C-alpha positions as CSV (number, residue, x, y, z in Angstrom):
1,M,170.7,149.4,66.3
2,P,170.1,152.8,67.8
3,K,172.1,153.3,71.0
4,G,170.8,154.8,74.2
5,T,167.1,154.3,73.5
6,D,164.7,155.6,76.1
7,A,161.5,154.2,74.8
8,V,160.3,151.5,72.2
9,I,157.0,151.9,70.6
10,V,155.7,148.7,69.0
11,G,153.3,149.7,66.2
12,A,153.6,152.5,63.7
13,G,149.9,153.1,63.2
14,V,148.2,156.5,63.9
15,I,148.3,155.8,67.7
16,G,151.8,154.4,67.9
17,N,153.3,157.3,65.8
18,S,151.4,159.9,67.9
19,I,152.9,158.5,71.0
20,A,156.4,158.4,69.4
21,Y,156.0,162.0,68.3
22,E,155.0,163.3,71.7
23,L,157.7,161.4,73.6
24,A,160.4,162.4,71.0
25,A,159.2,166.0,71.3
26,R,159.8,165.9,75.0
27,G,163.4,164.7,74.5
28,Y,163.0,160.9,74.7
29,R,165.1,158.9,72.4
30,V,162.5,156.8,70.6
31,V,162.5,153.7,68.4
32,V,159.3,152.6,66.6
33,I,159.0,149.0,65.5
34,D,156.4,147.7,63.0
35,K,156.2,144.6,60.9
36,E,154.7,146.5,58.0
37,G,156.6,148.4,55.3
38,G,155.5,151.9,56.4
39,S,153.3,154.0,58.8
40,G,149.6,153.3,59.1
41,F,149.6,150.2,56.9
42,G,147.7,148.1,59.5
43,S,144.3,148.8,60.9
44,T,144.7,152.4,60.6
45,S,144.4,152.2,56.8
46,A,141.1,150.4,57.3
47,S,139.6,153.2,59.5
48,S,136.7,155.3,58.3
49,A,138.6,158.2,60.1
50,V,135.3,159.7,61.5
51,I,135.7,162.6,63.9
52,R,132.6,162.7,66.1
53,F,131.8,163.6,69.8
54,N,129.0,161.3,70.8
55,Y,130.3,159.2,73.7
56,S,128.6,157.9,76.8
57,T,131.2,159.3,79.3
58,F,132.6,162.7,80.0
59,D,136.2,161.6,79.6
60,G,135.5,159.9,76.3
61,M,133.7,162.9,74.9
62,A,136.2,165.4,76.2
63,A,139.0,163.6,74.6
64,A,137.3,163.5,71.2
65,W,136.4,167.3,71.5
66,E,140.1,168.2,72.3
67,A,141.3,166.0,69.6
68,A,139.0,167.6,67.0
69,H,140.8,170.9,67.6
70,C,144.1,169.2,66.9
71,W,142.8,167.9,63.6
72,R,141.6,171.3,62.6
73,A,145.0,172.8,63.2
74,W,146.9,169.8,61.9
75,P,150.1,171.5,60.5
76,E,150.4,173.3,63.9
77,H,149.8,170.1,65.8
78,L,152.7,168.5,63.9
79,G,155.0,171.3,64.9
80,G,155.6,172.6,61.3
81,V,157.0,169.3,60.1
82,D,158.5,169.7,56.6
83,T,156.2,167.7,54.4
84,T,154.3,168.6,51.3
85,D,151.4,166.3,51.7
86,L,149.2,166.5,54.8
87,A,146.0,164.7,55.8
88,R,143.0,167.1,55.9
89,F,140.0,167.3,58.3
90,R,136.7,167.6,56.3
91,E,133.9,169.2,58.4
92,C,130.5,167.8,57.3
93,G,128.6,167.4,60.5
94,M,127.1,164.3,61.9
95,V,123.5,163.2,62.4
96,F,123.1,160.8,65.3
97,L,119.7,159.2,65.0
98,D,117.7,158.7,68.3
99,V,117.9,155.3,69.8
100,D,117.1,154.1,73.3
101,I,120.5,152.7,74.0
102,A,122.1,156.1,73.4
103,P,119.5,158.5,74.9
104,R,119.9,162.0,73.6
105,E,119.3,163.5,77.1
106,R,122.5,161.9,78.3
107,T,124.5,163.0,75.2
108,V,123.4,166.6,75.2
109,R,123.9,166.9,79.0
110,L,127.6,166.1,78.3
111,F,127.6,168.4,75.1
112,D,126.5,171.3,77.4
113,K,129.1,170.5,80.0
114,I,132.0,170.2,77.5
115,G,131.0,172.9,75.0
116,V,130.1,170.8,71.9
117,K,127.7,172.7,69.5
118,Y,124.6,170.6,68.7
119,E,121.0,170.9,67.2
120,L,118.1,168.8,68.3
121,W,116.0,167.6,65.3
122,D,112.5,166.2,65.3
123,S,111.4,163.8,62.5
124,D,110.2,166.6,60.4
125,T,113.4,168.5,60.6
126,L,115.3,165.3,59.9
127,A,113.3,164.8,56.7
128,N,113.9,168.4,55.6
129,R,117.6,168.5,56.3
130,I,118.3,165.2,54.6
131,P,115.9,164.9,51.7
132,G,114.8,161.4,50.9
133,I,115.7,159.9,54.3
134,D,113.4,157.4,55.8
135,V,112.6,158.7,59.3
136,G,111.1,155.4,60.5
137,S,112.1,153.8,63.8
138,Y,112.9,150.1,63.2
139,Y,114.9,149.2,66.4
140,P,116.2,146.7,67.1
141,P,118.2,145.9,64.0
142,K,117.1,142.8,62.1
143,P,118.9,140.3,59.8
144,V,118.6,141.7,56.3
145,Q,117.5,138.2,55.0
146,S,114.4,138.3,57.3
147,E,111.0,139.5,56.6
148,A,111.0,141.6,59.7
149,F,113.8,143.8,58.2
150,Y,111.3,145.0,55.5
151,A,108.4,145.4,57.8
152,D,106.7,148.8,57.9
153,T,106.6,151.0,61.0
154,D,104.3,153.6,62.4
155,S,106.9,155.3,64.6
156,S,109.4,157.9,63.6
157,L,112.7,159.3,65.1
158,G,114.6,162.4,65.3
159,A,118.3,163.1,65.8
160,V,121.0,165.1,67.4
161,Y,123.2,167.1,64.9
162,T,126.8,168.1,65.6
163,P,127.8,170.6,62.8
164,E,131.5,170.5,63.7
165,A,132.0,166.7,63.3
166,G,133.7,165.4,60.2
167,F,136.3,163.0,58.9
168,V,140.0,163.0,58.0
169,D,140.4,162.3,54.3
170,D,143.3,159.9,54.4
171,P,144.0,158.0,57.6
172,Q,147.1,156.2,56.4
173,L,148.5,159.7,55.4
174,A,147.7,161.0,58.9
175,A,149.7,158.2,60.4
176,A,152.6,159.0,58.1
177,N,152.4,162.7,59.1
178,L,152.8,161.8,62.8
179,G,155.6,159.5,61.9
180,A,157.4,162.3,60.0
181,A,156.9,164.6,63.0
182,A,158.4,161.9,65.3
183,V,161.4,161.5,62.9
184,A,161.9,165.2,62.9
185,N,162.2,165.2,66.6
186,G,164.8,162.3,66.5
187,A,162.7,159.2,66.5
188,V,163.8,156.1,64.5
189,H,161.6,153.7,62.7
190,L,162.3,150.1,62.1
191,F,159.9,148.8,59.4
192,R,159.5,145.3,58.2
193,T,160.6,144.1,61.5
194,K,158.9,141.8,64.0
195,V,159.4,141.4,67.7
196,T,160.0,137.7,68.5
197,H,160.7,137.8,72.2
198,I,160.6,140.2,75.0
199,E,162.4,140.0,78.3
200,Q,162.9,142.2,81.3
201,Q,166.3,142.4,83.0
202,P,166.8,142.5,86.8
203,S,167.6,146.2,86.3
204,E,164.1,146.4,84.9
205,R,165.3,147.4,81.4
206,W,163.5,145.6,78.5
207,I,165.1,143.7,75.8
208,L,163.2,143.2,72.6
209,H,164.5,140.6,70.2
210,L,163.8,141.1,66.5
211,D,163.4,138.7,63.7
212,N,166.6,140.0,62.0
213,G,168.6,138.8,64.9
214,D,169.1,142.3,66.5
215,T,167.9,143.5,69.8
216,V,166.6,146.9,71.1
217,E,166.9,147.7,74.8
218,A,165.1,150.5,76.7
219,P,163.6,151.2,80.1
220,I,160.2,151.9,78.6
221,V,158.1,149.9,76.1
222,V,154.7,151.0,74.7
223,N,152.4,148.4,73.2
224,A,150.6,150.1,70.4
225,A,150.5,147.0,68.2
226,G,146.8,147.1,67.3
227,P,145.3,143.7,66.6
228,W,148.6,142.2,67.7
229,S,148.6,143.9,71.1
230,G,147.2,141.0,73.0
231,A,149.9,138.6,71.7
232,L,152.6,141.1,72.6
233,N,151.3,141.4,76.1
234,A,151.5,137.7,76.4
235,M,155.0,137.7,75.1
236,A,156.0,140.3,77.7
237,G,154.2,138.5,80.5
238,V,151.8,141.3,81.2
239,G,148.0,141.5,81.4
240,A,147.1,139.2,84.3
241,D,145.4,142.0,86.2
242,F,143.4,143.4,83.3
243,T,139.7,143.6,83.8
244,V,139.1,144.6,80.2
245,T,140.1,142.3,77.4
246,V,140.9,142.8,73.8
247,R,140.6,140.6,70.8
248,P,141.2,140.9,67.0
249,L,138.0,141.5,65.2
250,R,137.7,141.4,61.4
251,Q,135.7,144.3,60.0
252,E,134.7,145.6,56.6
253,V,133.8,149.2,55.3
254,H,132.1,149.3,51.9
255,H,132.2,152.0,49.2
256,V,129.3,153.0,47.0
257,A,128.2,156.0,45.2
258,A,126.4,158.6,47.4
259,P,122.7,159.2,46.7
260,T,122.0,161.9,44.2
261,G,122.4,165.3,45.6
262,Y,124.0,164.1,48.9
263,N,127.5,165.4,48.2
264,Q,127.6,169.1,47.2
265,D,130.4,171.0,45.9
266,V,130.4,173.6,48.8
267,R,129.6,171.1,51.6
268,L,129.4,167.3,51.9
269,G,126.2,165.8,53.2
270,P,126.4,164.9,56.9
271,M,127.6,161.5,58.3
272,I,124.8,159.5,59.7
273,A,125.2,157.3,62.8
274,D,122.2,154.8,62.7
275,L,122.1,152.4,65.6
276,D,118.4,152.1,65.0
277,L,119.2,150.0,61.8
278,G,122.8,149.0,62.8
279,T,124.9,151.0,60.3
280,Y,126.8,154.3,59.8
281,M,127.4,156.2,56.6
282,R,130.1,158.8,55.7
283,P,130.4,160.9,52.5
284,E,133.6,161.1,50.5
285,Q,135.0,163.7,48.1
286,G,134.1,163.0,44.6
287,G,130.7,161.6,45.2
288,G,131.6,158.5,47.2
289,F,129.9,157.0,50.3
290,L,131.3,154.8,53.0
291,I,129.2,152.4,54.9
292,G,130.2,150.3,57.9
293,G,128.4,148.5,60.7
294,T,127.7,149.1,64.3
295,E,127.9,145.5,65.5
296,P,124.1,144.8,65.8
297,E,123.4,141.7,67.9
298,C,121.6,140.1,64.8
299,D,125.0,140.0,62.9
300,P,127.6,137.6,64.2
301,L,131.0,139.2,65.0
302,E,134.0,137.8,63.2
303,W,136.4,137.3,66.1
304,I,139.8,135.7,64.9
305,D,142.7,134.4,66.8
306,D,145.5,135.3,64.4
307,P,145.2,138.7,62.6
308,D,147.6,137.6,59.9
309,S,145.2,134.9,58.9
310,A,142.2,137.2,58.4
311,N,140.6,137.3,55.0
312,P,141.7,140.5,53.4
313,N,138.9,140.7,50.9
314,R,135.4,142.1,51.3
315,T,132.6,139.6,51.4
316,A,129.2,139.5,49.7
317,D,127.4,138.7,52.9
318,R,128.9,141.6,54.8
319,F,128.4,144.0,52.0
320,Q,124.7,143.0,51.7
321,A,124.1,143.3,55.4
322,Q,125.7,146.8,55.7
323,V,124.7,148.3,52.4
324,L,121.1,147.2,52.5
325,R,120.8,148.8,56.0
326,A,122.0,152.0,54.6
327,A,119.6,151.7,51.6
328,R,116.7,151.3,54.0
329,R,117.6,154.5,55.6
330,L,118.3,156.3,52.3
331,P,116.0,154.8,49.7
332,H,117.7,156.6,46.9
333,L,121.0,154.8,47.5
334,S,121.8,152.4,44.7
335,V,123.0,149.0,45.8
336,P,125.7,147.8,43.3
337,F,125.9,144.2,42.3
338,Q,129.7,144.0,42.8
339,P,130.9,144.6,46.4
340,K,133.6,147.3,46.8
341,G,135.3,148.2,49.9
342,I,138.1,147.3,52.4
343,A,138.6,144.7,55.1
344,G,140.7,145.1,58.1
345,V,141.4,143.8,61.6
346,Y,140.4,145.9,64.6
347,D,141.9,145.7,68.1
348,A,138.6,145.6,70.0
349,A,138.2,146.0,73.7
350,S,135.4,144.2,75.5
351,D,133.6,147.5,76.3
352,W,134.8,149.4,73.1
353,T,136.8,151.8,75.2
354,P,140.6,151.9,74.8
355,I,143.1,151.0,77.4
356,Y,145.7,153.8,77.9
357,D,147.6,152.6,80.9
358,R,150.7,151.4,82.7
359,T,150.8,147.5,83.4
360,D,151.9,145.4,86.5
361,R,155.4,145.3,85.0
362,P,157.5,148.4,85.5
363,G,158.2,150.4,82.3
364,F,155.6,148.5,80.2
365,Y,152.7,150.6,78.9
366,V,149.8,150.0,76.6
367,A,147.6,151.8,74.1
368,M,145.3,148.9,73.2
369,G,141.7,148.5,72.1
370,T,141.9,151.5,69.9
371,S,140.7,150.3,66.6
372,G,137.5,151.4,65.2
373,N,136.7,154.4,67.4
374,Q,140.0,155.9,68.5
375,F,141.4,157.2,65.2
376,K,139.7,160.5,66.1
377,N,141.6,160.6,69.5
378,A,145.2,159.9,68.0
379,P,146.4,163.4,68.6
380,V,145.5,163.3,72.3
381,A,146.3,159.6,72.8
382,G,150.0,160.5,72.2
383,R,149.8,163.2,74.8
384,F,147.9,160.9,77.2
385,L,150.7,158.3,77.1
386,A,153.5,160.8,77.3
387,T,151.9,162.4,80.2
388,L,151.2,159.1,81.9
389,I,154.8,157.9,81.3
390,E,156.3,161.0,82.7
391,E,154.3,160.8,85.9
392,V,154.6,157.1,86.5
393,E,158.3,157.0,85.8
394,A,158.6,159.9,88.3
395,G,157.0,157.7,90.9
396,R,153.3,158.3,90.7
397,D,151.0,155.5,91.5
398,H,148.5,155.8,88.6
399,D,146.3,152.9,89.9
400,A,145.7,154.7,93.3
401,D,146.0,158.3,92.1
402,P,145.0,158.5,88.5
403,V,146.9,160.9,86.2
404,S,144.8,163.6,84.5
405,Y,145.4,165.6,81.3
406,T,144.0,169.1,80.6
407,G,143.6,169.9,77.0
408,P,145.2,173.1,75.8
409,H,142.5,173.8,73.2
410,T,139.3,173.2,75.3
411,G,140.5,173.4,78.9
412,S,138.7,170.2,79.8
413,T,140.6,168.0,82.3
414,I,140.4,164.3,81.4
415,N,140.8,161.6,84.0
416,L,143.2,159.1,82.4
417,G,141.9,156.5,84.9
418,S,138.8,156.2,82.8
419,F,141.0,154.3,80.3
420,S,142.5,152.0,83.0
421,R,143.2,148.3,82.3
422,R,141.5,147.6,85.6
423,R,138.3,149.8,85.2
424,D,134.8,148.7,85.9
425,F,132.6,148.0,82.8
426,N,130.8,151.0,81.4
427,T,127.2,150.0,81.8
428,E,126.1,153.1,79.7
429,S,128.2,152.1,76.6
430,T,126.2,151.3,73.5
431,G,128.3,148.2,73.2
432,T,129.3,149.1,69.6
433,V,132.2,150.7,67.8
434,L,130.3,154.0,68.4
435,G,131.0,153.7,72.2
């Protein structure tokens, strides 16, 4: 086992590896533990890897805007790590359709404050910019098996367009890139390794017992275990003072062929966030189209107790619900008979906002509730935790005097207290993965 470890990160997804990289680059001796066989094999690999900026809070939006600059300069962000295969950011823009639960006035007010470029589209502009789109307003989303889902409407909607949004073409590779950068700075990965027991010594150093009989000891532990994060907290005896809860949530993303003409050689068609119907869509290189859901109230959420017991296969019911909604918005979209896509387990927070924080036990930190909408923030999540750890370990009371982080790309100062385990519920949240 590595000797003289300063910090143990549990979880080698895109968030865990980002934290490992930032700590290792600051001189910490880091060990990363993951039960899978490589970086990003868990919920990271099930991410749609959307890079967008529509959030209901300043700090959430500012984090996404800062992180986007990191993705655009990915080789530089990684510190010139020696690898021949890098994930790439694809700028295609995002169209966020108007819906009352995410009023455009609130969004553009934050865009103006932070500096995000945007265009306001009425229904005519929307129809012209995305040929063939149905601009009808159908809110709230209806079950696709109901007659109400197919009912006509006399009202239409517009959208807010952000041209600099996009996606990362390979989320698992992005996690591997961050892992390689961490290793280049001295971090060590222990793959195919499970934590079976955690205890804290009177000296406040943590001992993690592993399934191979070994132990790892360090003064700092970071829980970035994704869907297993709640169980890891329980194992360590932390979490009693959390006001925000996390639970494993099974999700599916489906793959179909893009509507004719949607994906062009020069520029892909824009992503569409459609809370009006309860779906989102994202183009892919090579004529593909990814479709996911936005947790509409009419569709039951698939909460599970044990992430390892989740059905790994896409299902016909979920495929029908999500793809038919997309086809209602884009009538030229063909709905294939055979479902195709991926299923994964998300670590979902009760308000769909991550927890980047210390805990009530010295030296134990968490990066939880990140699945679904925090892939985009992975580059800054690592910096958030590294900054937080340095400040708290130096004696700062983050609960009473929240640590802040100023992004070097955008100059925005982000209050890390916004991601506190003890925060008040965000009443302006959309209550969906879109935040």
